[in-house]
Structure formats: structure tokens, C-alpha cells
C-alpha positions as CSV (number, residue, x, y, z in Angstrom):
1,X,-10.9,-106.4,-10.3
2,X,-9.6,-103.0,-9.5
3,X,-9.3,-102.1,-13.3
4,X,-12.7,-103.1,-14.0
5,X,-13.8,-100.8,-10.6
6,X,-12.2,-97.9,-12.0
7,X,-13.5,-98.5,-15.8
8,X,-16.8,-98.8,-14.8
9,X,-16.7,-95.1,-12.6
10,X,-15.2,-93.1,-15.2
11,X,-17.6,-94.7,-17.8
12,X,-20.4,-93.6,-15.5
13,X,-18.8,-89.9,-14.7
14,X,-18.7,-89.0,-18.5
15,X,-21.3,-91.1,-20.6
16,X,-24.3,-90.4,-18.1
17,X,-22.9,-87.3,-16.0
18,X,-23.8,-89.4,-12.7
19,X,-22.8,-88.2,-9.3
20,X,-20.5,-89.9,-6.9
21,X,-20.3,-89.3,-3.3
22,X,-16.7,-90.5,-2.1
23,X,-16.2,-91.3,1.0
24,X,-13.7,-89.0,2.6
25,X,-10.2,-91.0,3.6
26,X,-10.4,-90.6,7.6
27,X,-14.2,-91.3,7.9
28,X,-15.5,-94.5,8.9
29,X,-16.8,-96.4,6.0
30,X,-20.7,-95.7,5.7
31,X,-23.5,-97.7,4.9
32,X,-25.0,-97.5,1.7
33,X,-28.1,-95.8,1.8
34,X,-31.7,-97.4,0.1
35,X,-31.7,-96.6,-3.7
36,X,-34.7,-93.9,-4.1
37,X,-35.4,-91.6,-7.2
38,X,-34.3,-87.9,-6.8
39,X,-35.3,-84.7,-8.8
40,X,-33.6,-82.3,-10.4
41,X,-34.2,-79.7,-7.6
42,X,-33.3,-81.7,-4.9
43,X,-29.1,-81.7,-4.3
44,X,-26.9,-84.1,-2.5
45,X,-24.7,-83.4,0.4
46,X,-21.5,-83.2,-2.2
47,X,-21.0,-83.8,-5.9
48,X,-22.8,-82.2,-8.7
49,X,-26.2,-82.9,-9.4
50,X,-27.7,-84.6,-12.5
51,X,-31.0,-85.9,-14.0
52,X,-29.9,-89.8,-13.7
53,X,-28.9,-91.3,-9.7
54,X,-26.4,-94.0,-9.0
55,X,-26.4,-96.0,-5.5
56,X,-23.2,-94.6,-3.8
57,X,-20.6,-97.4,-3.7
58,X,-18.4,-97.7,0.2
59,X,-15.4,-98.0,-0.1
60,X,-12.6,-99.3,2.2
61,X,-10.6,-97.3,4.1
62,X,-7.1,-96.5,2.7
63,X,-3.6,-97.9,4.6
64,X,-1.1,-96.2,2.4
65,X,-1.5,-93.2,-0.6
66,X,-5.0,-91.8,-0.9
67,X,-6.8,-94.0,-3.5
68,X,-10.2,-91.3,-3.4
69,X,-10.3,-89.4,-6.5
70,X,-13.0,-86.3,-7.4
71,X,-14.6,-86.5,-10.8
72,X,-13.8,-82.9,-11.5
73,X,-10.4,-82.1,-13.1
74,X,-8.3,-79.8,-11.4
75,X,-7.5,-77.4,-13.4
76,X,-11.1,-76.8,-14.4
77,X,-13.1,-76.2,-11.0
78,X,-16.6,-77.6,-10.6
79,X,-19.0,-77.4,-12.8
80,X,-22.6,-76.4,-12.8
81,X,-25.1,-79.2,-13.0
82,X,-26.0,-79.9,-16.0
83,X,-29.5,-81.5,-17.3
84,X,-29.7,-84.9,-19.0
85,X,-30.2,-83.8,-22.5
86,X,-27.2,-81.8,-22.1
87,X,-24.7,-84.1,-20.7
88,X,-25.9,-86.7,-23.6
89,X,-24.6,-84.2,-26.0
90,X,-20.9,-84.4,-25.0
91,X,-19.0,-86.0,-27.8
92,X,-16.0,-88.0,-27.4
93,X,-15.5,-91.3,-25.7
94,X,-14.1,-91.2,-22.2
95,X,-10.5,-92.1,-23.2
96,X,-9.9,-88.6,-25.0
97,X,-10.3,-86.5,-21.5
98,X,-7.5,-85.3,-19.3
99,X,-7.0,-87.6,-16.1
100,X,-8.5,-87.0,-13.4
101,X,-5.6,-85.6,-10.7
102,X,-5.9,-87.2,-7.5
103,X,-6.1,-84.9,-4.5
104,X,-4.7,-85.7,-0.8
105,X,-7.1,-84.7,1.5
106,X,-5.4,-84.2,5.0
107,X,-6.6,-84.9,8.3
108,X,-8.6,-82.2,9.4
109,X,-10.5,-81.6,13.2
110,X,-14.4,-81.8,13.5
111,X,-14.8,-78.2,13.0
112,X,-15.7,-77.5,9.3
113,X,-12.5,-77.0,7.3
114,X,-11.7,-74.4,4.5
115,X,-11.3,-75.7,1.3
116,X,-7.7,-77.5,0.9
117,X,-5.2,-76.0,-1.4
118,X,-3.8,-78.2,-4.0
119,X,-0.3,-79.1,-4.1
120,X,1.3,-76.9,-6.3
121,X,3.8,-80.2,-7.3
122,X,0.9,-82.2,-8.6
123,X,-0.6,-79.2,-10.7
124,X,0.8,-76.9,-13.3
125,X,0.9,-72.9,-12.4
126,X,0.2,-72.4,-16.0
127,X,-3.3,-74.4,-15.9
128,X,-4.5,-72.7,-12.6
129,X,-6.6,-69.7,-12.5
130,X,-5.7,-66.8,-10.5
131,X,-6.6,-67.5,-6.7
132,X,-8.6,-64.9,-4.6
133,X,-6.8,-63.6,-1.6
134,X,-8.1,-65.0,1.8
135,X,-10.8,-63.0,3.2
136,X,-9.8,-60.9,5.9
137,X,-12.4,-59.4,8.6
138,X,-12.0,-55.9,7.7
139,X,-13.9,-53.2,10.5
140,X,-17.1,-52.2,10.3
141,X,-18.0,-49.0,8.0
142,X,-20.3,-47.0,9.7
143,X,-23.7,-46.3,7.8
144,X,-24.4,-43.0,6.2
145,X,-27.6,-41.3,5.9
146,X,-30.0,-42.8,3.5
147,X,-28.9,-40.8,0.4
148,X,-31.7,-39.3,-2.2
149,X,-30.0,-40.7,-4.9
150,X,-28.1,-44.4,-5.4
151,X,-24.2,-44.2,-6.5
152,X,-23.7,-45.3,-9.8
153,X,-23.6,-48.7,-10.6
154,X,-25.3,-49.6,-7.4
155,X,-29.1,-49.8,-6.5
156,X,-30.8,-47.5,-4.2
157,X,-31.9,-48.6,-0.6
158,X,-34.5,-47.1,0.5
159,X,-35.6,-47.5,4.7
160,X,-39.1,-49.3,4.8
161,X,-41.0,-46.5,5.3
162,X,-39.2,-43.8,2.9
163,X,-41.6,-43.0,0.1
164,X,-40.4,-43.7,-3.8
165,X,-37.5,-41.2,-4.5
166,X,-38.7,-40.6,-8.1
167,X,-41.5,-38.8,-6.5
168,X,-40.6,-35.1,-5.3
169,X,-40.6,-34.6,-1.5
170,X,-44.1,-32.6,-0.6
171,X,-43.3,-29.0,0.2
172,X,-43.6,-28.0,3.8
173,X,-46.2,-24.9,3.8
174,X,-45.3,-21.8,5.1
175,X,-47.6,-18.9,6.3
176,X,-47.0,-16.9,3.4
177,X,-48.2,-20.1,0.8
178,X,-51.1,-21.6,2.8
179,X,-54.9,-20.4,2.3
180,X,-55.4,-19.8,5.6
181,X,-53.0,-18.4,8.5
182,X,-51.5,-20.4,11.0
183,X,-53.5,-21.0,14.4
184,X,-51.8,-18.0,16.5
185,X,-50.3,-19.3,19.7
186,X,-52.1,-18.2,22.7
187,X,-50.0,-15.8,25.1
188,X,-49.9,-15.3,28.5
189,X,-51.9,-12.0,29.7
190,X,-49.9,-10.1,32.0
191,X,-51.5,-8.2,34.9
192,X,-50.8,-4.0,34.7
193,X,-50.0,-4.7,38.3
194,X,-46.2,-4.4,39.3
195,X,-45.1,-7.7,41.3
196,X,-44.9,-5.3,44.5
197,X,-48.3,-5.1,44.4
198,X,-48.4,-1.8,45.4
199,X,-49.1,0.6,42.3
200,X,-52.2,2.0,41.6
201,X,-50.9,2.5,37.7
202,X,-48.2,1.0,35.8
203,X,-45.8,3.5,34.2
204,X,-43.5,2.4,31.6
205,X,-44.7,-1.5,32.0
206,X,-44.2,-3.8,29.0
207,X,-47.7,-5.4,28.6
208,X,-46.1,-8.0,26.2
209,X,-43.8,-9.7,28.8
210,X,-45.0,-12.2,31.5
211,X,-46.8,-11.8,35.2
212,X,-43.3,-10.0,36.2
213,X,-41.9,-6.9,33.6
214,X,-38.6,-6.0,32.8
215,X,-39.4,-2.1,34.4
216,X,-42.3,-2.3,36.9
217,X,-43.8,0.3,39.3
218,X,-45.2,1.1,42.6
219,X,-46.7,4.5,42.8
220,X,-45.9,6.8,40.5
221,X,-42.5,5.4,39.5
222,X,-40.4,3.0,41.9
223,X,-38.9,-0.3,39.9
224,X,-40.1,-3.4,42.4
225,X,-37.0,-4.5,44.4
226,X,-38.3,-7.9,45.7
227,X,-34.8,-10.3,45.4
228,X,-34.5,-11.0,41.8
229,X,-37.9,-10.3,40.7
230,X,-36.7,-7.7,37.6
231,X,-34.6,-11.0,35.9
232,X,-37.0,-14.1,37.6
233,X,-40.7,-14.1,37.7
234,X,-42.4,-15.6,40.9
235,X,-43.8,-19.2,40.6
236,X,-47.8,-18.8,42.0
237,X,-49.5,-21.6,44.0
238,X,-52.8,-21.3,41.9
239,X,-53.2,-20.7,38.3
240,X,-52.5,-16.7,37.1
241,X,-54.0,-17.4,33.7
242,X,-57.7,-18.1,34.3
243,X,-60.5,-15.3,34.7
244,X,-60.1,-14.8,38.2
245,X,-56.4,-15.1,40.1
246,X,-55.7,-15.8,43.6
247,X,-52.3,-14.9,44.8
248,X,-50.7,-13.4,48.0
249,X,-47.5,-13.2,50.8
250,X,-46.8,-13.9,54.2
251,X,-44.5,-11.5,55.8
252,X,-43.0,-11.9,59.3
253,X,-40.0,-10.6,61.3
254,X,-38.8,-8.8,64.4
255,X,-36.8,-5.6,65.4
256,X,-34.5,-5.3,68.5
257,X,-33.9,-2.2,69.7
258,X,-30.2,-1.4,71.7
259,X,-32.2,1.3,73.7
260,X,-34.5,-1.4,75.3
261,X,-37.5,1.0,75.7
262,X,-40.0,0.2,78.6
263,X,-43.2,1.0,76.0
264,X,-41.4,-1.9,73.8
265,X,-42.0,1.0,71.1
266,X,-39.1,2.0,68.6
267,X,-39.5,5.8,68.5
268,X,-42.2,7.6,66.7
269,X,-42.8,4.5,64.5
270,X,-46.3,3.6,62.6
271,X,-44.9,0.6,61.5
272,X,-42.2,-2.0,62.5
273,X,-42.8,-0.2,65.7
274,X,-42.5,-3.1,68.4
275,X,-38.6,-4.0,70.0
276,X,-38.0,-7.3,70.5
277,X,-41.5,-9.1,69.6
278,X,-42.0,-11.1,66.8
279,X,-44.3,-10.0,64.4
280,X,-46.8,-11.0,61.9
281,X,-46.9,-8.1,59.7
282,X,-48.8,-9.2,56.9
283,X,-50.9,-11.7,55.6
284,X,-51.8,-10.2,52.0
285,X,-54.2,-12.0,49.4
286,X,-55.1,-10.6,46.2
287,X,-58.2,-11.8,44.2
288,X,-58.3,-10.1,40.8
289,X,-59.4,-10.0,37.2
290,X,-56.7,-8.1,35.1
291,X,-57.9,-6.1,32.3
292,X,-56.4,-7.6,28.7
293,X,-53.1,-6.5,27.2
294,X,-53.8,-7.7,23.8
295,X,-55.4,-4.1,22.2
296,X,-59.1,-5.0,23.5
297,X,-61.1,-3.2,25.6
298,X,-62.4,-5.3,28.7
299,X,-63.2,-4.9,32.2
300,X,-61.5,-6.3,35.4
301,X,-61.6,-5.7,39.4
302,X,-59.1,-6.1,42.2
303,X,-59.6,-6.7,45.7
304,X,-56.8,-7.0,48.4
305,X,-57.2,-8.1,52.2
306,X,-54.3,-7.4,54.7
307,X,-54.4,-9.2,58.3
308,X,-51.2,-8.3,60.6
309,X,-49.6,-5.4,62.6
310,X,-49.2,-3.5,59.2
311,X,-53.1,-3.2,59.1
312,X,-52.6,0.2,61.3
313,X,-51.5,2.0,57.9
314,X,-54.1,0.3,55.3
315,X,-57.3,2.0,57.3
316,X,-59.1,4.8,56.2
317,X,-62.0,6.7,57.9
318,X,-65.4,5.7,57.4
319,X,-64.8,2.0,56.9
320,X,-61.9,0.3,58.8
321,X,-62.0,3.4,61.4
322,X,-64.9,6.0,62.5
323,X,-64.6,9.5,61.6
324,X,-62.4,10.3,64.6
325,X,-60.0,7.4,63.7
326,X,-61.8,5.1,66.7
327,X,-61.3,1.7,66.2
328,X,-64.1,-0.5,64.8
329,X,-63.7,-4.1,64.4
330,X,-59.6,-4.3,64.6
331,X,-57.3,-4.2,67.9
332,X,-54.6,-2.1,68.8
333,X,-51.7,-4.7,67.5
334,X,-53.7,-7.1,64.7
335,X,-56.3,-6.4,62.7
336,X,-57.9,-6.8,59.0
337,X,-57.7,-3.9,56.5
338,X,-58.8,-3.8,52.8
339,X,-56.7,-1.4,51.2
340,X,-57.8,-1.8,47.6
341,X,-61.1,-2.6,46.2
342,X,-61.8,-1.2,42.7
343,X,-63.3,-2.0,39.3
344,X,-61.5,-1.3,36.1
345,X,-62.5,-0.4,32.4
346,X,-60.1,0.0,29.6
347,X,-57.1,-2.1,27.8
348,X,-53.3,-1.8,27.8
349,X,-53.4,1.9,26.9
350,X,-55.9,3.7,28.8
351,X,-58.0,2.5,32.1
352,X,-60.4,4.0,34.5
353,X,-60.6,2.9,38.0
354,X,-63.1,3.6,40.4
355,X,-63.2,2.4,44.0
356,X,-60.3,2.5,46.7
357,X,-56.9,2.2,45.2
358,X,-53.4,2.7,46.7
359,X,-52.2,6.2,46.3
360,X,-49.7,7.3,43.3
361,X,-47.6,10.2,45.3
362,X,-44.4,9.0,47.2
363,X,-41.6,5.8,46.5
364,X,-42.3,3.2,49.2
365,X,-45.6,1.5,49.7
366,X,-47.5,-0.7,52.1
367,X,-47.2,-4.4,50.6
368,X,-43.7,-5.9,52.2
369,X,-42.6,-7.1,48.3
370,X,-43.0,-3.5,47.1
371,X,-39.9,-2.4,49.3
372,X,-36.1,-3.1,49.7
373,X,-36.3,-2.7,53.4
374,X,-38.1,-4.1,56.2
375,X,-38.4,-1.0,58.2
376,X,-39.8,2.3,56.2
377,X,-38.9,5.8,55.7
378,X,-40.4,9.0,57.5
379,X,-41.7,10.3,54.0
380,X,-44.0,6.9,53.9
381,X,-45.3,6.6,57.3
382,X,-45.7,10.5,58.0
383,X,-45.4,12.6,54.7
384,X,-48.2,11.2,52.6
385,X,-51.6,9.6,51.8
386,X,-51.2,5.6,51.7
387,X,-54.9,5.0,50.0
388,X,-57.8,7.0,48.3
389,X,-61.3,6.5,47.4
390,X,-62.5,7.9,44.0
391,X,-61.4,7.7,40.3
392,X,-58.4,7.5,38.2
393,X,-57.7,8.0,34.7
394,X,-54.2,6.4,33.2
395,X,-53.1,6.4,30.0
396,X,-49.7,5.8,27.8
397,X,-49.9,9.0,25.9
398,X,-46.9,7.7,24.2
399,X,-43.8,5.0,24.2
400,X,-42.1,7.3,26.6
401,X,-44.8,9.1,28.3
402,X,-47.4,8.3,31.0
403,X,-50.2,10.3,32.4
404,X,-52.5,9.5,35.4
405,X,-55.2,12.1,36.8
406,X,-58.0,11.5,39.4
407,X,-60.4,12.7,42.0
408,X,-60.5,11.5,45.1
409,X,-61.8,12.0,48.8
410,X,-58.6,13.2,50.1
411,X,-56.3,11.5,52.2
412,X,-57.6,7.9,53.5
413,X,-61.2,8.6,54.0
414,X,-64.2,7.2,52.7
415,X,-66.4,9.4,55.0
416,X,-64.7,11.8,57.3
417,X,-65.6,15.1,59.1
418,X,-64.0,16.9,55.9
419,X,-65.5,15.2,52.7
420,X,-64.0,17.3,49.6
421,X,-62.7,16.4,46.4
422,X,-58.9,16.6,45.9
423,X,-56.9,16.0,42.7
424,X,-54.6,13.5,42.4
425,X,-52.2,13.4,39.1
426,X,-49.0,12.8,37.9
427,X,-46.9,11.7,34.6
428,X,-43.8,9.9,34.1
429,X,-41.2,10.1,31.5
430,X,-39.2,6.9,30.5
431,X,-36.4,7.8,28.8
432,X,-34.8,4.4,28.1
433,X,-34.6,1.4,29.7
434,X,-31.9,2.6,32.1
435,X,-33.2,5.8,33.3
436,X,-36.6,7.4,34.4
437,X,-37.9,10.4,36.1
438,X,-41.7,11.1,37.4
439,X,-43.7,14.0,39.2
440,X,-46.9,13.4,41.5
441,X,-49.2,15.4,43.1
442,X,-52.3,15.5,45.5
443,X,-54.3,18.8,46.6
444,X,-57.4,19.6,48.1
445,X,-59.3,20.5,51.2
446,X,-58.8,18.7,54.6
447,X,-59.0,18.5,57.9
448,X,-56.1,20.7,59.2
449,X,-55.8,19.4,62.7
450,X,-55.1,15.6,62.2
451,X,-52.3,15.6,64.9
452,X,-54.7,16.9,67.6
453,X,-52.3,19.8,68.8
454,X,-54.0,22.3,71.4
455,X,-54.7,25.7,70.4
456,X,-55.6,24.9,67.0
457,X,-59.5,26.0,65.2
458,X,-60.8,22.8,63.8
459,X,-61.6,24.3,60.3
460,X,-60.3,23.0,56.9
461,X,-57.7,24.2,54.9
462,X,-55.7,23.0,51.6
463,X,-53.6,20.6,52.0
464,X,-50.8,19.4,48.9
465,X,-48.0,17.2,48.9
466,X,-46.1,16.7,45.6
467,X,-43.1,14.0,44.9
468,X,-40.3,14.1,42.2
469,X,-38.1,10.8,41.4
470,X,-35.4,10.0,39.4
471,X,-34.4,6.2,38.9
472,X,-30.9,5.4,37.2
473,X,-30.3,1.8,36.1
474,X,-26.9,1.9,34.5
475,X,-27.1,-1.6,31.8
476,X,-30.7,-1.7,32.1
477,X,-33.6,-3.4,34.3
478,X,-30.8,-6.2,35.5
479,X,-28.2,-4.1,35.8
480,X,-25.7,-4.7,39.0
481,X,-26.5,-1.0,40.1
482,X,-29.6,1.3,40.7
483,X,-30.2,4.8,42.0
484,X,-33.2,6.4,43.3
485,X,-33.6,10.1,44.2
486,X,-36.8,11.2,45.9
487,X,-37.5,14.7,46.9
488,X,-41.0,15.7,48.4
489,X,-42.7,18.9,50.1
490,X,-46.1,19.1,52.1
491,X,-47.9,22.1,53.6
492,X,-51.4,22.3,55.2
493,X,-53.0,25.5,55.5
494,X,-53.8,27.0,59.0
495,X,-51.7,24.1,60.6
496,X,-50.1,25.9,62.9
497,X,-51.6,27.2,66.4
498,X,-50.7,30.7,65.0
499,X,-53.0,29.9,61.4
500,X,-49.8,29.6,59.6
501,X,-48.7,26.6,56.8
502,X,-47.4,23.5,58.5
503,X,-44.6,22.3,56.3
504,X,-43.0,19.2,56.0
505,X,-40.2,17.7,53.7
506,X,-37.4,16.2,52.9
507,X,-34.8,13.7,50.5
508,X,-34.2,10.0,50.4
509,X,-32.2,8.3,48.6
510,X,-31.7,4.8,47.6
511,X,-28.6,3.1,46.2
512,X,-28.9,-1.0,45.5
513,X,-26.3,-3.4,44.1
514,X,-26.8,-6.7,43.1
515,X,-23.9,-8.9,44.3
516,X,-25.5,-11.8,42.7
517,X,-28.8,-13.4,41.2
518,X,-29.9,-14.1,44.5
519,X,-28.3,-11.3,46.8
520,X,-28.7,-7.6,46.8
521,X,-27.2,-5.2,48.8
522,X,-29.0,-1.7,49.5
523,X,-28.4,1.3,51.6
524,X,-31.1,4.4,52.2
525,X,-30.3,7.9,53.7
526,X,-33.4,10.1,54.6
527,X,-34.2,13.1,55.7
528,X,-37.5,14.3,56.5
529,X,-38.1,17.7,58.4
530,X,-41.4,18.3,59.9
531,X,-40.9,22.2,60.7
532,X,-44.0,22.8,63.1
533,X,-44.3,18.9,64.6
534,X,-47.6,18.3,62.8
535,X,-46.7,14.9,61.1
536,X,-44.2,13.1,63.0
537,X,-45.8,10.9,65.8
538,X,-49.0,10.1,64.3
539,X,-48.9,6.6,65.7
540,X,-50.7,4.0,67.3
541,X,-52.6,5.2,70.7
542,X,-50.3,2.9,73.1
543,X,-47.0,4.9,71.5
544,X,-46.0,7.3,74.0
545,X,-44.0,9.2,71.1
546,X,-46.3,11.6,70.2
547,X,-46.7,15.4,68.4
548,X,-45.7,18.0,68.6
549,X,-42.0,16.6,67.6
550,X,-40.6,19.2,65.3
551,X,-37.2,18.8,64.2
552,X,-34.8,17.4,61.3
553,X,-35.0,13.3,61.3
554,X,-32.3,11.4,60.0
555,X,-32.0,7.7,59.5
556,X,-29.2,5.6,57.5
557,X,-30.0,1.9,56.9
558,X,-28.2,-0.8,54.9
559,X,-29.3,-4.3,54.3
560,X,-29.6,-7.3,52.0
561,X,-32.1,-8.9,50.3
562,X,-31.2,-12.8,50.0
563,X,-33.7,-14.8,47.4
564,X,-32.5,-18.7,47.2
565,X,-36.0,-18.6,45.1
566,X,-37.9,-16.1,43.7
567,X,-40.9,-17.1,46.0
568,X,-38.7,-16.7,49.2
569,X,-36.8,-13.6,50.4
570,X,-34.8,-12.8,53.9
571,X,-34.0,-9.4,54.5
572,X,-31.8,-8.2,57.2
573,X,-30.8,-4.9,58.1
574,X,-29.2,-2.3,60.4
575,X,-31.1,1.3,61.1
576,X,-29.7,4.1,62.7
577,X,-32.0,7.1,63.6
578,X,-31.3,10.5,65.1
579,X,-32.7,14.2,65.3
580,X,-31.3,17.4,66.0
581,X,-34.0,18.5,68.2
582,X,-33.0,18.7,71.7
583,X,-35.8,20.2,73.0
584,X,-37.7,16.8,73.3
585,X,-35.9,13.4,72.8
586,X,-37.8,11.4,70.1
587,X,-36.9,8.0,70.7
588,X,-36.2,5.7,74.3
589,X,-39.8,6.8,75.2
590,X,-38.8,10.7,74.7
591,X,-35.1,9.9,76.5
592,X,-32.7,9.9,73.7
593,X,-32.1,11.6,70.3
594,X,-30.8,8.6,68.6
595,X,-31.6,4.8,68.1
596,X,-30.2,1.8,67.1
597,X,-32.3,-0.6,65.3
598,X,-31.5,-4.4,64.4
599,X,-34.3,-6.2,61.9
600,X,-34.9,-9.1,60.0
601,X,-37.7,-10.4,58.1
602,X,-38.9,-13.4,55.7
603,X,-41.6,-13.3,52.9
604,X,-43.0,-16.3,51.5
605,X,-45.4,-15.5,48.3
606,X,-47.6,-18.0,46.9
């Protein structure tokens, strides 16, 4: 019976290309599935797919040597499926084929096993094909960028969104190759005014830089000193790029006088003059429309408003005060002034102002942000005008030369007892980024007894004042060191009781050192000589330190500017004042020839 079964299976495998599935030796005997026809494209779980199907025959589990055999020669390996016609064409009887080699199938766990190797003892090594090495998990090779061309023998693989490689890449247009020029990126037009907000002209400013130019001027020559402005522009609370801009600052501080005067006035001062008393010095607001800086001709305007204790020097006769300096709407300690209100026409090369504007004579200015120190120099308080009413023409002659000329109604006067045209002019030479010099002058008929001295006829006379400045910044605008020299001279015709020229003159020197981007140290030494006692002491009515105070006045001031941000500044300082005039002491309500001041203020810009 066994021989009959083996003969039947052999004939079926060879003569009819029958697929046979033999049960695994270790598997339980499966039930015979129902017979159903299968098509050529259907594949059974095991065996070779052919056109003719034969029902599977269950076999009993072997107890000794394995008896299950595959109908595949061990030396040939599995063969591809053949159609019925091809299988019928195979010549020769079944007895001429090599006998099938039985293979032992060892027990394996439920996990799908790898293909078992054939024992070398049953098959000759010469009949075996080369055995491929076992697969090894190699480390993953990082993907290179998509190549433009494939490697020889390998297809080119492109990302899903890539263009076909047989087409040339589109050429990127350049401004020279395009038919139309590329649209120009709009630039921020800087203001012609300096960040110190105290200049009537900007001499040497770079119009292509943002709001804070590298070299900015106040008056007719000074660079700005607020914190790190030269290298770090201020962030404004309101947009600064529209047709009309709004900006400003708040300045508040106090001064302690070691002499503790009974009047609480710090000697013959006209600003920062109250001792041991907190003061709102300036609430300063600017509304303006600057001139264009792109070479176009245009029109602009500017209005400055100041409220605080510093209003006193921002007044003019015929406007905030009457012709004899009588107060109108302001009090003695706090008031409102409009130190600038003008219209302007021109461009970044030439411009004309008409209205009220700050003087171009001198070094220090009224706006708090335009000065390094909290206190002011004698030359600013007693030796120069602060504002003018009139017209001013400014032009940049060359890269290095800037010139301005104007006609104004004297010193700080809209309508006064003496209304005379004065000449205002100056020029500046900006040699390089690290040094500059300038000269400015005002001259014309003025009232000769502004100090109300006795025995002086109330007539007019020529009043002339000039200033010469020299600035040195070794290393450029953001250098560590900066030095400024200021010399001035003024005279008033018929200014003395004897009808002679009243004279005042002096020298100011400033030295600054940048410790860090947020910290600067400074020192100021000044000498002011009021030769005839007609200038020092022109201050608030309640201040008892009034002219005549002839003599030499000296002061030494040292302090720092600490600016954690460009919008915020703290300015502590120590100031020592003394005079060589022993006939009448000028400090501590006329009791001392010296005084020591400790001051500090803060500035917040918006």
C-alpha cells in the first residue's frame, strides 16, 4: 500500500505539474479542505502554482524518521510556476529523474523561522550553488541632497515636487537683466534735527542714517551726549515715519546745597536753582513734520512745548512775558513756554526757517537731552541768547563745510522796547569723523541795561557775542574719549555806568569717557568773567543773588550718565562753584564765595 502511494505522488508531480502541500512533521494533521477550482493567478500557501489542482491529502504524524518530502530537487532549488502546456512538454518518464532528497525539518518555535539549512551530510557540496551570506543590519547611511544627475547604473530619484532634470533650471532674474528695475525698498527718512532737540541747524549730520545720526549737532557744533545715543537710537512711543511726528521726554531731579541757604536758591542761578527740593524740570513735547532727505524739495514745520521749572530761560519778550519781562500766564517756579515754532522749506542740502527757533551760538542748550550734565554752564545761563524770532538759511556747501546765515529780532524778543534786526551766522568744518570746529556770531542793536543797573541811560547799543568750538573724538563717533573746547566773548555798547563797553568772556572745557555702552563719565571745567557785573545774576525775581556781581566765576563738575536703555537716563553729578570776587560774595545768599552742589536727575523719552 505504501509503494502505491509513493508511485502515485511521483507521477502526479512530474507528469501533471501538480502542487502538493505536505503537512509539517510537528503540526497537527489538518483536515482536508473542500475541493474547489483555482485560477492561474491564485497562489497557495506553499508549493508551486500550476494550472491543474489536486486536493491535499492529510498525512499521519511521523513517530521516527521524517517521511515528509518536498517535490523539489535539493540541488536545483525551487522552480518558477509553469503553465499547463509547458509542463506537458517535459520529456522522459518519472523514473529517469533524480530521486528526491528528503530534508529533515527540525522543531521551531511559533515565531516564523528562517529557511532551514540542508545538512551537508546529505548533499554533495559540489552540487550546491553559492550560499549568500546572512543579512546583517548595517547602520543607516544619511541621505545626501537630491543629486542633479543620477549615478551611472542607478536611476535618478527626484522629490515629488522637483522639476524634471531634463529641463534646464529657470534663470534667476537680476536687476541688470530685467526689463523693469526692481522696486526700491522705502527708507526711513531721518529728521534733520538732532536727538538733543536743541539745534537750529544740523551741521555734519548724515541724512541717510536713522533718526539718530552718527554725528549730530546742537547749536552750531556740539554732538549729542544722552547715554549711548550716538550708537543706539531711541525707541519712540509714537510712530516716527508718518507725515506728522510726536515725541518728547520727562526730566525731573533735585539738587542739594551743602551751604543750606535760607532762600533755598543755589547762588546766582537761572536753572536748576532750587536747593533740597524735588523739581519737575521739563515735560517737553515736540510736534513736527521734517523736511525730506532724499533730494526732493519740500516743506515742514516744528513746534516745541515745555512745561516745568526750566521754562524761565525759554521765554521771550512780547510772548511769554511782556516787554519789561513781566510774567503773563506763568508763575515764578513753574510755567509754560514755546521755545520753537517755525515753518521750513528746502531739502537735505539747503533749507530756510521762518519763525521762532533755538540760537546757533554756544555749546549747551535748553532741552535736557542735549546736555551731558544736569546743571548748566555760566556761558549758557548768562552769556548768550536762547531763542530768536526771524529767519535762518542753512546750506551744506561741501562735504566738509556747513554755513548758516539769518536775520533775527535780537535776543529772545518778539516785541520789545528795542526792536532791531540782528545778524546771526556761522560756519562749521567737519574734517573727519573724529574732529570738527565751528564759529558762530550774533551782532546788532540791543537794549543796553538788561540788568537794570543804576546810573545807566536806557538807550540802545551794539551787542555782539561769538563762540568758537573745537571737538575731538579719537576713533570716531562711538570712541571712548571725547573732548570739547568752547571759547566765547561778548560785549554791550554803553553797558557800564561810565558809558563804556560791558564785557563778558570765558572758556569751557569738556572731557567725556565711555566706560561701557550704557555708562559714560564726564568732567566740565569753566571760567566765566563778568567784567562789569552786567550778566551774572539775571534770574528769577525771588532770587536774592542779583547784579552787579563782577568778577571771575569758576566751576568744576564731574558726573556720569547711566543709560540702561536708550530711552532712560540717570545723571548724578557733583559741582563745586567759587569766585575770586571778595567785595560781594555771590553764594549762600551773599555770605560765601563758594558752594558745593550734589545733584541727580532722570530723563525718560517717549
